[in-house]
SETORSE-449900 format. One record per residue: residue number from 1; chain; y, x, z of N, C-alpha, C in turn. Coordinates in steps of 0.2 Angstrom, whole numbers, plus 2048, in hexadecimal, padded with zeros to 3 digits. Each point is the difference from the previous one (the first is absolute). Layout:
N
SITE_pos_unit_n_north_n_east_n_up_ca_north_ca_east_ca_up_c_north_c_east_c_up
SITE_NUM_A_Y_X_Z_Y_X_Z_Y_X_Z
...
END
This chain:
223
SITE_pos_unit_n_north_n_east_n_up_ca_north_ca_east_ca_up_c_north_c_east_c_up
SITE_1_A_573_CF8_9E4_800_804_806_7FE_807_7FF
SITE_2_A_802_804_803_7FE_807_800_7FA_801_805
SITE_3_A_7FC_804_7FE_7FA_802_804_801_806_804
SITE_4_A_806_803_800_801_807_803_7FE_7FF_808
SITE_5_A_7FD_805_802_7FE_800_807_806_801_805
SITE_6_A_7FF_7FD_806_806_800_805_800_808_802
SITE_7_A_806_801_803_801_807_803_7FA_802_805
SITE_8_A_7FE_806_7FF_7FB_803_805_7F9_7FE_7FE
SITE_9_A_7FF_7FD_7FA_7F9_7FE_7FE_7FE_7F9_803
SITE_10_A_805_7FD_804_7FE_7FA_804_7FF_7FA_7FB
SITE_11_A_7FB_7FC_801_7FE_7FB_7FB_806_7FA_800
SITE_12_A_802_7FD_7FB_805_7FB_800_7FC_7F9_7FF
SITE_13_A_802_7FC_805_7FD_7F9_800_806_7FB_800
SITE_14_A_7FF_7FB_7FC_805_7FA_7FF_7FD_7F9_801
SITE_15_A_803_7FC_804_7FE_7F9_801_804_7FC_7FB
SITE_16_A_7FC_7FC_7FC_804_7FC_7FB_7FD_7F9_801
SITE_17_A_805_7FB_801_7FF_7F9_800_800_7FD_7F9
SITE_18_A_7FB_7FC_7FF_800_7FC_7F9_800_7F9_802
SITE_19_A_806_7FC_7FF_800_7FA_803_802_7FB_7FA
SITE_20_A_7FF_7F9_802_801_7FB_7FB_7FC_7FA_801
SITE_21_A_801_7FB_7FC_7FC_7FA_801_7F9_801_7FE
SITE_22_A_7FB_7FC_802_7F9_800_7FE_800_7FF_7F8
SITE_23_A_7FC_803_7FD_7FF_800_7F8_806_803_7FD
SITE_24_A_804_803_803_806_804_7FC_7FE_806_7FC
SITE_25_A_7FA_802_802_7FD_806_7FC_800_806_804
SITE_26_A_800_800_807_801_806_804_7F9_804_800
SITE_27_A_7FA_7FD_800_7FA_804_7FF_800_804_7FA
SITE_28_A_802_7FC_7FA_800_803_7FA_805_806_800
SITE_29_A_806_7FF_803_804_806_800_7FE_805_804
SITE_30_A_7FC_7FF_805_7FD_805_805_7FB_804_7FC
SITE_31_A_7FC_7FD_7FC_7FB_804_7FC_804_804_7FB
SITE_32_A_805_7FE_7FD_804_803_7FB_803_806_803
SITE_33_A_803_7FF_806_804_806_803_7FB_805_802
SITE_34_A_7FA_7FE_803_7FB_805_802_7FE_805_7FA
SITE_35_A_7FF_7FD_7FA_7FF_804_7FA_805_804_7FE
SITE_36_A_806_7FE_800_806_804_7FE_802_805_805
SITE_37_A_7FF_7FF_806_801_805_805_7FB_806_7FF
SITE_38_A_7FA_7FE_7FF_7FB_805_7FF_802_805_7FA
SITE_39_A_802_7FD_7FB_803_804_7FA_806_805_802
SITE_40_A_803_7FE_805_806_803_802_7FF_805_806
SITE_41_A_7F9_801_802_7FF_805_805_800_7FD_807
SITE_42_A_800_7F9_801_800_7FD_806_7F9_7FD_801
SITE_43_A_7FE_7FF_807_7FB_7FC_802_803_7FA_802
SITE_44_A_7FC_7FA_800_802_7FA_802_7FA_7FC_804
SITE_45_A_802_7FE_806_7FC_7FC_804_802_7F8_800
SITE_46_A_7FD_7FC_7FD_802_7F9_7FF_7FC_7FC_806
SITE_47_A_804_7FD_804_7FE_7FB_806_802_7F9_7FE
SITE_48_A_7FB_7FC_7FD_802_7FA_7FE_7FE_7FB_806
SITE_49_A_805_7FC_803_7FE_7FC_806_7FB_7FB_7FE
SITE_50_A_800_7FD_7FA_7FB_7FB_7FE_7F9_803_800
SITE_51_A_7FF_806_7FF_7FA_803_801_7FE_802_807
SITE_52_A_805_802_804_7FF_802_807_7FF_7FA_805
SITE_53_A_804_7FB_7FF_7FF_7FA_804_7FB_7FB_7FE
SITE_54_A_7FB_7FE_804_7FB_7FB_7FE_804_7F9_7FE
SITE_55_A_7FD_7FD_7FB_802_7FA_7FD_800_7FB_805
SITE_56_A_7FB_800_805_800_7FB_805_804_801_806
SITE_57_A_804_805_800_805_802_805_805_7FB_802
SITE_58_A_800_7FE_806_804_7FA_802_808_802_801
SITE_59_A_801_806_804_806_802_801_802_806_7FC
SITE_60_A_803_7FF_7FB_802_806_7FB_805_805_803
SITE_61_A_804_7FD_805_805_804_803_7FC_805_805
SITE_62_A_7FB_7FE_803_7FD_804_804_7FC_806_7FC
SITE_63_A_7FD_7FE_7FB_7FC_804_7FC_805_805_7FC
SITE_64_A_806_7FE_7FE_805_805_7FE_802_805_805
SITE_65_A_800_7FE_806_802_805_805_7FA_805_801
SITE_66_A_7FA_7FD_800_7FA_805_800_800_805_7FB
SITE_67_A_802_7FE_7F9_800_805_7FB_805_805_801
SITE_68_A_806_7FF_803_805_805_802_7FE_804_805
SITE_69_A_7FC_7FE_805_7FD_804_806_7FB_805_7FD
SITE_70_A_7FC_7FD_7FB_7FB_805_7FD_803_805_7FC
SITE_71_A_805_7FE_7FC_804_805_7FC_803_805_805
SITE_72_A_803_7FE_805_803_804_805_7FB_806_803
SITE_73_A_7FA_7FD_802_7FB_805_802_7FE_805_7FA
SITE_74_A_800_7FD_7FA_7FE_804_7FB_805_806_7FF
SITE_75_A_806_7FE_800_805_805_7FF_801_805_806
SITE_76_A_7FD_7FF_806_800_805_805_7FC_806_7FE
SITE_77_A_7FB_7FF_7FC_7FC_805_7FD_803_802_7F9
SITE_78_A_7FD_805_7FD_802_802_7F9_7FE_7FA_7FC
SITE_79_A_804_7FD_7FC_7FE_7FB_7FB_7FB_803_7FB
SITE_80_A_7FF_806_800_7FB_803_7FB_7F9_7FF_803
SITE_81_A_7FF_7FE_806_7FA_800_803_7FC_7F9_7FF
SITE_82_A_7FD_7FF_7FA_7FD_7FA_7FF_7FA_7FF_804
SITE_83_A_7FC_805_801_7FA_7FF_803_801_7FF_808
SITE_84_A_805_803_802_802_7FF_807_803_7FA_803
SITE_85_A_802_7FB_7FB_803_7FA_802_7FB_7FC_804
SITE_86_A_7FA_800_7FF_7FB_7FC_804_800_802_807
SITE_87_A_802_806_802_800_803_806_807_7FE_804
SITE_88_A_804_7FD_7FD_807_7FD_803_7FE_7FB_805
SITE_89_A_802_800_806_800_7FB_805_7F9_7FC_7FF
SITE_90_A_7FB_804_802_7F9_7FE_7FF_7FE_7F9_803
SITE_91_A_805_7FE_805_7FF_7FA_803_802_7FA_7FC
SITE_92_A_803_801_7FA_803_7FB_7FC_7FA_7FC_7FD
SITE_93_A_800_7FA_7FF_7FB_7FC_7FD_803_7FA_7FC
SITE_94_A_7FC_7FC_7FC_802_7FB_7FD_800_801_7F8
SITE_95_A_801_7FA_7FD_7FF_801_7F8_806_803_7FD
SITE_96_A_806_7FF_803_806_803_7FD_800_808_801
SITE_97_A_7FD_802_805_800_807_801_7FA_803_7FC
SITE_98_A_7FB_7FD_7FF_7FA_802_7FB_803_801_7F9
SITE_99_A_804_7FB_7FE_803_800_7F9_805_805_800
SITE_100_A_804_802_805_805_805_7FF_7FC_807_7FF
SITE_101_A_7FB_801_804_7FD_806_800_7FC_801_7F9
SITE_102_A_7FD_7FB_7FE_7FD_800_7F9_805_802_7FB
SITE_103_A_806_7FC_800_805_801_7FB_802_807_7FF
SITE_104_A_802_803_806_803_807_801_7FA_805_7FD
SITE_105_A_7FA_7FF_803_7FB_805_7FE_7FF_800_7F9
SITE_106_A_7FF_7FA_7FD_7FE_7FF_7F9_805_804_7FC
SITE_107_A_807_7FE_801_805_803_7FB_801_808_801
SITE_108_A_800_802_807_801_807_801_7FA_804_7FD
SITE_109_A_7FA_7FE_801_7FA_803_7FD_801_801_7F9
SITE_110_A_802_7FA_7FD_801_800_7F8_805_805_7FE
SITE_111_A_805_801_804_806_805_7FE_7FD_807_801
SITE_112_A_7FC_801_805_7FD_807_801_7FC_802_7FA
SITE_113_A_7FC_7FB_7FE_7FC_802_7FA_804_801_7FA
SITE_114_A_805_7FC_7FF_805_801_7FA_803_807_801
SITE_115_A_803_801_806_803_807_801_7FC_806_7FF
SITE_116_A_7FA_7FF_802_7FB_805_800_7FE_802_7F8
SITE_117_A_801_7FB_7FC_7FE_801_7F9_806_803_7FC
SITE_118_A_806_800_804_806_803_7FD_802_807_803
SITE_119_A_7FF_805_7FD_800_807_803_807_801_802
SITE_120_A_805_7FD_7FE_807_801_802_802_7FD_806
SITE_121_A_7FC_7FB_802_801_7FC_807_7FA_801_805
SITE_122_A_7FC_804_7FE_7FA_801_805_7FF_807_802
SITE_123_A_800_801_807_7FF_807_802_7FD_800_807
SITE_124_A_7FB_803_801_7FC_7FF_807_804_804_805
SITE_125_A_804_805_7FE_803_805_805_807_7FD_802
SITE_126_A_803_7FB_7FD_807_7FE_802_800_7F9_801
SITE_127_A_804_7FE_805_801_7F9_802_803_7FC_7FA
SITE_128_A_7FE_7FA_7FF_803_7FC_7FB_807_7FE_801
SITE_129_A_805_802_7FB_807_7FE_801_802_7FB_7FA
SITE_130_A_7FB_7FD_7FD_802_7FB_7FB_803_7FA_804
SITE_131_A_806_7FE_7FE_803_7FA_803_7FC_7FA_800
SITE_132_A_801_7FC_805_7FC_7FA_800_805_7FA_801
SITE_133_A_7FF_7FA_7FC_803_7FA_801_7FB_7FB_803
SITE_134_A_802_7FD_806_7FC_7FB_803_803_7F9_7FE
SITE_135_A_7FD_7FC_7FC_803_7FA_7FD_7FD_7FA_804
SITE_136_A_805_7FC_803_7FE_7FA_804_801_7FA_7FB
SITE_137_A_7FB_7FD_7FF_800_7FA_7FB_800_7FA_804
SITE_138_A_805_7FC_801_800_7FA_803_806_7FC_7FE
SITE_139_A_801_7FA_803_806_7FC_7FE_806_802_803
SITE_140_A_800_802_807_805_803_804_807_7FC_7FE
SITE_141_A_7FF_7F9_801_806_7FC_7FE_805_800_805
SITE_142_A_7FF_802_806_805_800_805_803_807_801
SITE_143_A_806_801_801_803_807_801_7FD_803_806
SITE_144_A_7FE_7FC_805_7FE_803_806_7F9_803_7FF
SITE_145_A_7FC_7FD_7FC_7F9_803_7FE_801_807_7FD
SITE_146_A_805_801_7FC_801_806_7FC_803_805_805
SITE_147_A_804_7FE_805_803_805_804_7FB_803_805
SITE_148_A_7FB_7FC_802_7FA_803_804_7FD_806_7FC
SITE_149_A_7FF_800_7FA_7FE_805_7FC_805_806_800
SITE_150_A_806_7FE_7FF_805_806_800_800_803_806
SITE_151_A_7FF_7FD_806_800_803_806_7FA_805_801
SITE_152_A_7FA_7FE_7FD_7FA_804_800_802_806_7FC
SITE_153_A_803_800_7FA_802_805_7FC_804_805_804
SITE_154_A_805_7FE_804_805_804_804_7FC_803_805
SITE_155_A_7FB_7FD_804_7FC_803_805_7FD_806_7FE
SITE_156_A_7FD_800_7FA_7FC_805_7FD_804_805_7FB
SITE_157_A_806_7FF_800_805_804_7FC_7FD_800_7F9
SITE_158_A_7FF_7FA_7FD_7FE_7FF_7F9_805_7FD_7FC
SITE_159_A_800_801_7F9_804_7FD_7FC_7FF_7F8_800
SITE_160_A_805_7FC_7FE_7FF_7F9_7FF_804_7FD_7FB
SITE_161_A_7FC_7FC_7FC_804_7FC_7FB_7FD_7F9_7FF
SITE_162_A_803_7FC_7FC_7FD_7F9_7FF_801_7FE_7F8
SITE_163_A_7FB_7FD_7FE_800_7FD_7F9_7FF_7F8_801
SITE_164_A_806_7FD_7FE_800_7F9_800_7FE_7FD_7F9
SITE_165_A_7FB_7FD_800_7FE_7FD_7F9_802_7F9_800
SITE_166_A_805_7FF_7FC_803_7F9_7FF_7FC_7FC_7FB
SITE_167_A_7FE_7FA_801_7FD_7FC_7FB_802_7F9_801
SITE_168_A_802_7FC_7FB_802_7F9_800_7FA_7FC_803
SITE_169_A_801_7FB_804_7FB_7FC_804_7FC_7FD_7FB
SITE_170_A_802_7FD_7FA_7FC_7FD_7FB_7FB_805_7FD
SITE_171_A_802_806_7FF_7FB_805_7FE_7FB_801_805
SITE_172_A_802_801_806_7FB_801_805_7FB_7FB_801
SITE_173_A_802_7FA_800_7FC_7FA_800_7FB_800_7FA
SITE_174_A_802_801_7FA_7FC_800_7FB_7FA_806_800
SITE_175_A_802_806_802_7FC_805_801_7FB_7FF_806
SITE_176_A_802_7FD_805_7FC_7FE_806_7FA_7FB_7FE
SITE_177_A_801_7FC_7FB_7FB_7FB_7FE_7FB_804_7FC
SITE_178_A_801_806_7FE_7FB_803_7FC_7FC_805_804
SITE_179_A_802_800_807_7FC_804_804_7F9_7FD_802
SITE_180_A_7FB_804_802_7FA_7FD_802_801_7FC_806
SITE_181_A_804_802_805_801_7FC_806_807_7FF_801
SITE_182_A_803_7FB_7FC_807_7FF_800_803_7FD_807
SITE_183_A_806_802_802_803_7FD_806_803_7F9_7FE
SITE_184_A_801_7FC_805_803_7FA_7FF_807_801_7FD
SITE_185_A_803_7FC_7FC_806_801_7FD_806_800_805
SITE_186_A_7FE_7FC_805_805_7FF_806_802_806_803
SITE_187_A_7FA_804_801_801_807_804_805_804_7FC
SITE_188_A_7FF_801_7F9_805_804_7FC_807_7FD_800
SITE_189_A_801_7FA_7FF_806_7FD_800_804_801_807
SITE_190_A_7FC_7FF_805_804_801_807_801_807_801
SITE_191_A_7FC_804_7FE_802_808_801_806_802_7FC
SITE_192_A_800_7FD_7FA_806_801_7FC_806_7FE_803
SITE_193_A_800_7FB_804_806_7FD_803_802_805_806
SITE_194_A_7FB_803_803_801_804_806_801_807_7FE
SITE_195_A_7FF_802_7FA_800_807_7FE_807_803_802
SITE_196_A_800_806_803_806_804_801_7FF_807_7FC
SITE_197_A_803_800_7FA_800_806_7FC_803_806_804
SITE_198_A_7FF_806_7FE_803_806_803_808_7FF_7FF
SITE_199_A_804_801_805_807_800_800_803_807_802
SITE_200_A_801_803_7FA_803_807_801_807_800_803
SITE_201_A_804_7FB_800_806_800_803_800_7FF_807
SITE_202_A_7FC_7FC_802_7FF_7FE_807_7FC_804_804
SITE_203_A_7FB_803_7FD_7FB_804_804_800_807_7FD
SITE_204_A_803_805_803_800_807_7FE_7F9_803_7FF
SITE_205_A_7FB_7FD_804_7F9_803_7FF_7FD_7FE_7FA
SITE_206_A_803_7FB_7FD_7FD_7FD_7F9_803_803_7FA
SITE_207_A_804_806_801_803_803_7FA_7FB_802_7FB
SITE_208_A_7FB_803_802_7FB_802_7FB_7FB_7FB_7FE
SITE_209_A_803_7FB_7FD_7FD_7FA_7FD_801_7FF_7F9
SITE_210_A_7FB_7FE_7FC_800_7FF_7F9_7FE_7F8_7FF
SITE_211_A_804_7FD_7FC_7FE_7F9_7FE_7FD_800_7F9
SITE_212_A_7FA_7FD_7FF_7FD_800_7F9_7FF_7F8_7FF
SITE_213_A_800_7FF_7FA_7FF_7F9_7FE_7F9_800_7FC
SITE_214_A_7FC_7FB_802_7F9_800_7FD_7FF_7F9_7FC
SITE_215_A_805_7FC_800_800_7F9_7FD_7FC_801_7F9
SITE_216_A_802_804_7FC_7FE_801_7F9_7FA_805_7FF
SITE_217_A_7FE_803_806_7FA_804_7FF_7FA_7FD_801
SITE_218_A_7FB_801_7FC_7F9_7FD_801_7FB_805_800
SITE_219_A_801_807_7FF_7FB_805_800_802_806_804
SITE_220_A_7FB_804_802_802_806_803_804_805_7FC
SITE_221_A_7FE_800_7FA_804_804_7FB_808_7FE_800
SITE_222_A_801_7F9_800_807_7FE_800_804_802_806
SITE_223_A_7FC_801_806_803_802_806_803_807_7FF
END
């Protein structure tokens, strides 16, 4: 991706969905992408739903909707305003909101420090025009889940793309058992049966989708 600024000096922002089965390697790919984008002149904000939604949450659908509402609020302001995110909808409360604020502030402050150390990307007198990729890391196994994010991108006139990480179920099950808190095998098997991969022919809005295979990938470097 090119890091050229948008016409008129306006900052460029793109929403990117990272979808696939649990233990397919999505979080590993997200870290690899963030590092590669930095080298290409992009900033990257990773929103991992596993980190935003409390483990004890009963209704994941409800909490996913909350994350999208918080992201909508965030995009109403400049996505560069890391410190101001806590001022958004001050009446909001709950663990998911607290985690969302912490996640955004932590990453944006780190990027400010990194940009400040780079004289080519830091200037106090000019607004930041470094393009930004907001990466949403979740299973997104239903097409309807992904379409909600696409609608949010359209609402804010943002770019939109999808990365579908394909991995054989047997590999996901094996990797899952190596996790500190593995999911029940049944959850992964059932999700694989319900998975709706991006359909470029049926859904025009999914045209900007890329399918990657992680079955044989075991490290961030191999991603």
